[in-house]
Structures are given as C-alpha cells and as structure tokens.
C-alpha atoms as one frame of an Amber mdcrd trajectory, in Angstrom:
protein
-222.940   0.079  83.431-226.020  -1.701  84.580-226.037  -3.699  87.938-226.825
  -7.337  88.065-230.299  -7.740  88.962-229.658 -10.710  90.933-227.107  -8.997
  93.403-228.537  -7.921  96.672-229.632  -4.282  97.055-227.325  -2.038  99.176
-228.642  -1.331 102.551-229.981   2.142 102.729-231.087   4.322 105.846-234.688
   4.819 106.211-236.000   8.078 105.081-236.866  10.784 108.094-240.343  10.271
 107.584-240.401   6.591 108.081-238.332   6.997 111.342-240.938   9.705 112.423
-243.826   7.511 111.773-242.231   4.646 114.067-241.495   7.433 116.498-245.529
   8.327 116.582-246.398   4.531 116.749-244.012   4.413 119.932-245.689   7.787
 121.544-248.997   6.089 120.826-248.124   2.978 122.413-246.530   4.766 125.566
-249.840   6.728 126.061-251.561   3.274 126.705-248.698   2.106 129.250-247.437
   5.009 131.110-249.725   6.843 133.481-250.523  10.565 133.194-248.981  13.334
 135.752-248.580  16.839 136.100-246.782  19.779 137.816-247.632  23.024 139.275
-246.252  26.121 138.282-244.102  28.709 140.217-242.771  32.198 139.654-239.863
  32.757 137.314-236.530  33.278 139.169-235.791  35.763 136.531-237.355  38.893
 137.646-237.492  40.525 134.013-239.674  37.453 133.051-243.452  37.050 133.572
-243.411  33.414 132.216-243.890  30.798 134.695-241.810  28.077 135.037-242.434
  24.348 136.212-241.847  23.478 139.841-239.854  20.166 139.643-240.610  19.079
 143.168-244.675  19.179 142.542-245.072  16.490 140.055-247.765  13.788 140.917
-249.664  11.156 139.172-253.349  12.042 137.925-255.877  10.198 140.607-257.820
   9.061 137.417-255.906   7.735 134.387-257.075   8.397 131.077-257.101   5.819
 128.427-254.117   5.879 125.537-254.964   7.639 122.275-257.494   5.684 119.970
-256.385   4.553 116.417-258.545   6.830 114.874-260.384   9.854 116.501-263.387
  11.820 115.512-264.788  15.346 116.096-261.272  16.813 116.087-259.686  14.301
 118.523-256.501  13.138 118.569-255.788   9.669 117.511-252.716   7.947 116.194
-253.731   7.947 112.471-254.861  11.798 113.121-251.255  12.742 113.943-250.157
  14.250 110.575-252.831  16.598 110.317-253.533  17.640 113.866-249.925  18.198
 114.228-249.940  20.365 110.896-252.727  22.657 112.081-251.716  22.955 115.817
-250.360  26.178 117.159-251.026  29.653 115.915-248.861  32.207 114.039-246.778
  32.745 116.837-245.411  29.487 117.114-245.368  25.679 116.401-246.684  24.366
 114.348-248.761  26.159 111.715-246.762  29.373 112.518-243.247  27.560 112.064
-244.593  25.784 108.767-245.711  29.251 107.039-242.397  30.572 108.159-240.504
  27.877 106.448-242.288  27.916 103.391-242.104  31.754 102.874-238.618  32.158
 103.829-237.526  29.196 101.613-239.454  30.969  98.809-237.738  34.214  99.274
-234.374  32.754  99.264-235.575  30.730  96.128-235.847  34.029  94.270-232.357
  35.225  95.217-230.982  31.696  94.280-232.941  32.028  90.880-231.287  35.240
  89.988-227.938  33.693  90.239-226.324  36.453  91.777-224.803  34.337  94.699
-223.575  31.610  92.633-221.942  34.672  90.118-220.531  36.385  93.087-218.868
  33.072  94.360-217.597  32.374  90.720-216.040  35.748  90.680-214.178  35.435
  93.809-212.685  32.008  92.559-211.768  33.766  89.336-210.382  36.728  91.249
-208.311  34.771  93.863-207.283  31.474  92.245-203.740  32.823  91.272-203.275
  34.384  94.568-203.136  30.946  96.559-202.338  32.964  99.853-205.861  34.400
  99.643-207.866  31.944  97.707-208.623  29.134 100.394-209.189  31.619 103.251
-211.506  33.907 101.206-213.614  31.059  99.749-213.756  29.222 103.427-214.974
  32.293 104.998-217.289  32.967 102.189-218.926  29.600 102.639-218.836  29.882
 106.387-221.142  33.031 106.104-223.311  31.268 103.757-224.059  28.423 106.269
-224.500  30.996 108.976-226.874  33.368 107.029-229.048  31.268 105.046-228.074
  27.739 106.045-226.192  27.059 102.627-225.612  23.134 102.438-226.948  21.606
  99.236-225.630  24.364  97.379-222.278  23.308  97.957-222.707  20.425  95.599
-222.407  22.637  92.812-219.562  24.509  93.875-217.737  21.121  94.468-218.135
  20.275  90.725-216.917  23.482  89.687-214.086  23.850  92.311-212.665  20.402
  92.090-210.789  20.701  88.670-209.074  23.850  89.806-208.011  22.406  93.012
-206.433  19.518  91.302-204.664  22.139  89.111-203.575  24.167  91.937-201.978
  20.980  93.496-204.606  20.197  96.150-207.295  16.960  96.381-210.889  16.018
  96.740-210.536  16.287 100.447-209.500  19.939 100.457-212.359  20.835  97.774
-215.019  19.485 100.292-213.517  21.110 103.245-213.155  24.790 101.812-217.068
  24.442 100.436-219.222  22.108 102.310-217.411  21.638 105.830-217.217  25.323
 105.874-221.030  25.842 105.361-221.723  23.326 107.996-219.426  25.037 110.502
-221.213  28.488 109.688-224.661  26.635 109.887-223.818  24.925 113.185-222.560
  28.159 114.845-225.075  30.618 113.276-226.405  33.677 115.003-229.078  34.360
 112.547-230.148  31.255 110.444-233.776  31.241 110.073-233.955  27.376 109.455
-232.378  26.285 112.635-231.773  29.011 115.324-234.827  30.848 114.849-237.217
  27.800 114.589-235.583  26.396 117.696-235.712  29.382 119.622-239.534  29.983
 118.411-240.202  26.413 119.890-238.401  27.165 123.223-240.164  30.367 123.690
-237.183  32.627 123.725-236.657  35.859 121.757-235.758  34.990 118.231-232.111
  35.537 117.469-231.284  36.251 121.143-228.009  35.410 122.295-226.178  36.723
 119.288-223.036  37.889 121.052-221.931  34.611 122.183-222.886  32.778 119.039
-220.737  35.587 116.993-217.735  34.669 118.985-218.361  30.959 118.921-218.771
  31.458 114.845-215.437  33.295 114.826-213.703  30.405 116.887-215.184  27.622
 114.881-214.404  29.232 111.404-210.668  30.237 112.392-210.216  26.444 113.571
-211.528  25.136 110.440-209.594  27.578 108.418-206.271  26.758 110.101-207.235
  23.172 109.959-207.753  23.263 105.899-204.820  25.371 105.331-202.591  23.038
 106.963-203.790  20.048 105.378-203.814  21.771 102.110-200.263  22.730 102.626
-199.100  19.198 103.485-200.846  17.763 100.390-199.499  20.251  97.954-196.127
  19.423  99.299-196.648  15.710  99.299-199.747  14.710  97.205-199.251  10.858
  97.900-200.188  11.533 101.466-203.993  12.379 100.171-206.590   9.711 100.867
-207.808  10.458  97.469-204.731  10.579  95.626-205.555   7.467  93.005-208.985
   9.147  92.245-207.305  12.500  92.026-204.619  11.259  89.619-207.275   9.950
  87.050-209.030  13.300  87.266-205.987  15.287  86.698-205.652  13.673  83.396
-208.618  15.301  82.287-208.582  19.162  80.976-209.179  21.618  83.709-211.773
  24.308  82.414-211.310  28.002  83.150-214.111  29.199  85.331-215.750  32.450
  84.205-218.198  34.485  86.155-220.768  36.678  84.751-220.577  39.215  87.596
-221.967  42.603  86.895-223.845  45.517  88.290-226.695  43.868  88.282-225.403
  41.265  90.574-223.909  44.097  93.096-227.512  45.321  92.898-229.089  42.329
  94.048-226.791  41.440  96.711-226.880  44.753  98.004-230.687  44.657  98.516
-230.448  41.297 100.120-227.818  42.648 102.558-229.920  45.702 103.113-232.842
  43.223 103.808-230.850  41.364 106.377-230.059  44.795 108.092-233.807  45.308
 108.393-234.258  41.851 109.920-231.640  42.496 112.530-233.000  45.751 113.525
-236.469  44.312 113.706-235.595  41.568 115.892-233.207  43.488 118.249-235.123
  46.617 118.253-238.369  46.272 117.603-238.756  42.704 119.170-240.302  41.129
 115.980-241.181  37.454 116.137-242.185  34.756 113.707-245.035  36.804 111.819
-242.904  39.743 111.347-239.800  37.842 110.620-241.577  35.823 107.802-243.061
  38.804 106.309-239.484  40.470 106.271-237.925  37.707 104.416-241.081  37.698
 102.004-240.592  41.298 101.247-236.914  40.845 100.450-237.826  38.369  97.793
-240.374  40.542  96.523-237.604  43.390  96.263-235.078  41.076  94.766-237.689
  39.751  92.280-238.745  43.280  91.202-235.179  44.400  91.054-234.362  41.362
  88.668-237.312  41.825  86.584-236.465  45.716  86.076-232.865  44.891  85.346
-234.334  41.956  82.720-232.347  39.186  84.824-235.504  37.229  85.477-239.184
  37.553  83.919-242.288  37.696  86.232-242.607  33.913  85.631-239.262  33.263
  86.550-239.607  35.032  90.042-242.754  32.915  90.685-240.869  29.874  89.598
-237.919  30.630  91.777-240.289  31.203  94.948-242.149  27.890  94.100-239.106
  25.745  93.722-237.586  27.577  97.113-240.632  26.749  98.934-240.983  23.410
  97.404-237.268  22.716  98.374-238.156  22.963 101.909-241.664  21.494 102.129
-240.248  18.339 103.477-238.786  20.237 106.404-242.149  22.176 106.671-244.120
  19.041 106.908-241.697  17.384 109.438-242.098  20.332 111.740-245.892  19.961
 111.712-246.154  16.234 111.813-243.509  16.079 114.638-245.575  18.164 116.625
-248.281  15.029 116.295-245.553  13.350 118.920-246.391  15.878 121.559-250.229
  15.753 120.839-250.020  11.917 121.385-248.451  12.172 124.354-251.020  14.520
 125.891-249.583  18.083 125.032-247.149  20.242 126.526-249.368  21.910 129.604
-247.333  20.862 132.744-250.581  21.518 134.782-252.723  19.046 132.743-252.255
  15.273 133.332-250.420  13.944 130.419-247.881  11.122 129.701-245.453  13.801
 128.423-245.360  15.141 131.937-244.591  11.721 133.549-241.834  11.168 130.984
-240.052  14.559 131.826-240.334  13.784 135.558-238.456  10.312 135.082-235.721
  12.251 132.544-235.140  15.193 134.958-234.989  12.575 138.089-232.282  10.805
 136.118-230.472  14.271 135.283-230.725  15.290 139.023-227.956  13.205 140.155
-225.376  14.983 137.573-224.321  18.668 137.599-225.687  21.232 135.346-222.471
  21.160 133.165-222.702  17.442 132.590-226.432  17.687 131.666-225.757  20.389
 129.136-222.912  18.343 127.740-225.199  15.298 127.678-227.670  17.311 125.659
-225.313  18.044 122.835-224.358  14.232 122.709-228.000  13.623 122.435-228.636
  15.776 119.560-225.779  14.695 117.910-227.089  11.183 117.742-230.423  12.254
 116.816-228.992  13.964 113.872-227.579  10.560 112.443-231.545   9.638 112.086
-233.163  12.895 111.390-230.597  15.001 109.545-233.074  17.987 108.791-232.401
  20.928 110.983-236.001  22.013 111.102-237.394  18.526 111.591-234.683  17.746
 114.433-235.713  21.181 116.073-239.381  20.313 116.030-238.746  16.782 117.088
-236.519  17.583 120.072-236.972  21.139 121.218-240.732  20.340 122.963-238.726
  17.730 124.920-235.718  19.534 125.837-237.233  22.764 126.574-239.297  21.706
 129.906-236.437  19.404 130.764-233.844  22.342 130.763-236.118  24.377 132.933
-236.183  21.513 135.498-232.682  20.699 135.741-231.490  24.412 135.826-230.064
  24.501 132.334-231.194  27.611 130.490-233.292  27.350 127.546-230.905  29.049
 125.313-228.179  26.766 126.307-230.678  23.953 125.052-231.050  25.627 121.959
-227.172  25.776 121.349-226.780  22.170 122.161-229.352  21.580 119.246-227.755
  23.832 116.963-224.161  22.457 117.579-225.004  18.836 117.838-227.497  19.220
 114.696-224.646  21.210 112.305-221.357  19.682 113.247-222.354  16.172 112.748
-223.504  16.895 109.123-219.701  16.709 108.280-219.684  13.076 108.819-222.964
  11.410 109.026-223.769   9.309 105.836-227.512  10.248 106.155-226.758  13.828
 104.985-227.795  14.034 101.374-225.648  17.331 100.805-222.546  15.552 102.135
-222.949  12.462 100.070-223.616  14.698  96.938-220.596  16.619  97.597-218.426
  13.310  97.741-219.930  12.141  94.734-218.863  15.624  93.052-215.395  14.954
  93.962-215.439  11.335  93.344-214.976  10.211  96.977-216.404   7.276  98.732
-217.889   7.981 102.019-215.683   5.360 103.606-212.680   6.849 102.310-213.979
  10.272 103.535-214.420   8.750 107.005-210.707   7.578 107.144-209.960  11.387
 107.016-212.628  13.329 108.532-213.004  11.515 111.986-210.056  13.515 113.507
-211.524  16.798 112.346-214.986  15.565 113.834-213.439  15.060 116.993-211.912
  18.408 117.271-215.098  20.027 116.437-216.851  18.079 119.106-214.121  18.992
 121.766-214.540  22.583 120.879-218.196  22.417 120.819-218.186  20.809 124.214
-216.164  23.849 125.771-218.796  26.324 124.426-221.519  24.232 125.962-219.561
  24.459 129.467-218.972  28.064 128.766-222.575  28.624 128.326-223.383  26.957
 131.420-220.723  28.877 133.371-221.859  32.406 132.185-225.656  31.738 132.548
-225.987  32.064 128.926-229.619  33.432 128.205
C-alpha cells in the first residue's frame, strides 16, 4: 500500500558517514581553539616491552602555538577538506589506516568466497533439519552455532536470512518471533562481542592499540563461554515459558496471523562438498591461530592468510563444480564490497587524528592537550571505575557508529593513550570497545542487521524493546563484571 505523499517522513538516524563528517568538522574547529601540548616518554613498566609510554606528569603547552588546520591544504598537507584522502592513505601495512583498510577488504573477500559456496548456509540448514524433532537439542545447538559464527567471522547480517527460514518452523514448534531472534541474531552478537579471534573487531582494535593480534585469548574464551551459557539459559527459559503459555509473548498477535499460513519443510542440500569446504576453512583457521601464537604474525600475514583460505576454498569449489571461476571472483568482489563502507570509515576516521595534529606524544598537538584534560578528569577515579566508564562510553558511541571496524578506528586512537595515562592496560581498553560495540547491537535501532531480523519475523522495534531491555541489562551487568575482573588480574 502506497503511503500518503503529504504525510511527514519518519525520522531517520543520520548515516555513520554523516556523523563522521560532523565529528571531523568539530575536530577542525578544536584545532583553532585548543592550544597544542606535548608529553615526554618514559620507560615501559613492563620489562618485557621495549615500547615507551607517556609520562602523565610531563605534559606542558607548547611555547609557540600553531594555527588551526586550514580549510584546504596543498603539497600533501592536512586540511579539513583533505581528511578523507589523507586518512585513507595514512599509516603503513602494519597498521592504521592503509594496512587495516587492505586487511578488511581482503578478509571480506575471502569470506565472500566461502559464503558464495553455500557451505555455511547448507551446514546450518542441515543442523536445523536434523534437530528440529529433538527439541531438547534444537535450540541449544542453534544458539551455540550462531554464537560461534559471530565469534569466528563476525556473523550478523547473515542472521536475517535464517530468521526468515526459522520463523515458520519456530511457530510450528510452539515458539514465537522473539525466540527466533534470540536463537539467531542475539546469539551472533553475543559471540561477536566476546570473540577471541574475530578479524573485524578484535584484530582491528588490537592492531590500532599496538598490541599483539589475537592476544589475551584465554580470558576472552572464558568470557565467550560465560556469555553464551547465560544467553542460552535465558533463551531456553523464555522459550519454555512461551511454549507453555503462548499468550505471554509480546508478539502473540502477529505470531497468530503467521501460524495460519502453511509452514514449509526446510531441506538442506548438504553433502560431501560442503564437508570438504568447511574442513578446509577450519584448517585455515587453525593455521591462523598457529601463525599468530607461534610465529607472531601481524596484519600483513593475517590478511594474506585469509586471502589464501579464500583461494583454497575457491579452487576446491571449482574442482567440485560447486562454483565456476567467475563465481569465485564474484564472491570475492561481493565480500569485499560488503565491507567497503567499514574500510572507508576506518581510513576516514584516521583523518580526525590528523586534524588534531597526530598521535605523536612528543610533538605539540591538540590531541595531546585533549588527552591531558581527559586524563586529569579520570585521575580522580580508580582504575576500576575508569575501565567501567570506558565500557559505558563505547556502548553509547555504538548507538551512533554501529560499525565495529568504524568504531574501533574512531575510538581506539583516543582510548589507547588515555588508558596508558590512567593505568588501565591497552588490552582492557580493547575489551571495553569489544563489549560496548557488540552487546548493544541487540537493542539499538541503528543496527541494520537487528532491524532486518525484526522485519523478517514481523516484529516492530518498539515491541522488541519491551522484551529485550531486561536481557540488555543482564548482559551489561556481566560485561561490567568482566571489565572489573580484567583490571583485577592486570589483563594483558
């Protein structure tokens, strides 16, 4: 039904790039108003590290203040209208921004090939087909599988398709739309938020923070297990309640309408080719873990490993006649294209740092002055409260910048030196970003994946909010406990 053209348009949240533009404008204005300052460096208290840290007590304003950034700069200079290009080409292959941009595009392309083969979808559909009549295993296995998908390769938007497939089956089994979203999308976001190896949030944030990629795995694995177990128990209790008393569901009315429609049987075309492709992918992940832990691989090697996995999976798919060579190329291009906005945001967000003078603590910059005042404000609080506040700030920022890669690029250059000055480890700062970014994806209306999943099960966001706010509070409480535990154990 067409809408009335005279009716007012619904209010929409501005796009992340629009928000980023105004952040850049604010940074440019600050460069004219805030004086530049600098620090001195001191030896790292960690005897195993040769990287010097900022001496918080050494801050001083520059004797000669530089003018703010111009509107447009020439000869390779940094001006307000130059921030996009300069941000994208800054850095080197070992870090922000050009190295991270290349990493995102190559890794996205590799996953695009895997998804193009259909092996992941077929595997999940086969699990659904095999377990739907064993209701004691159905929800636990699905929840675990989607949580692993979120943890390993950042599964999120893919849950939309599975919501479409699962919804009629869930209704036939006596569950509701909320259960469908819990067991698919919410499970992926719990895995995403607590991942120990997700290349699109953990690896990027650690690369920007200057700590070893995929380090701190043991703590994160325990965290993933705790969050996944909690989410599963929460989902099972809710599903049992709704199965016993369907009228208690917030989506009862819409579910009743959908139950009147015919439920189609799910059939997966899962065979030996799918087993082969998923096995090759699993072996590739093992190679990555070995390289990072034993060979100290960093962004260039990690990107090349994912690219190699994509090539191997693509060759196997061609030899098994699952895909043509052109299909492999299309999968790579589509996977890279899906992550192009995130890659561009990572590069352009680096422009904010450039507009504020850069990240060198020994060079007079506006950034150093802002960090000094922020650290002064934090100095009155304990390390525990400061770490918890980082979690709160990252959770709020995710409402406006729901891209994990973009949020990492925007916040980690600021949070990393701040954590050094207030005595919180960089690993803990990455943890605050990771939890704040991932968990709030279960509730924020600016998440395209969440809105897509809700649309697939005919559930309005305001109705979803009436249910999910309690779960969100529980997730935040558990995340807060892990932040405090990270400070207590000196998480590195």
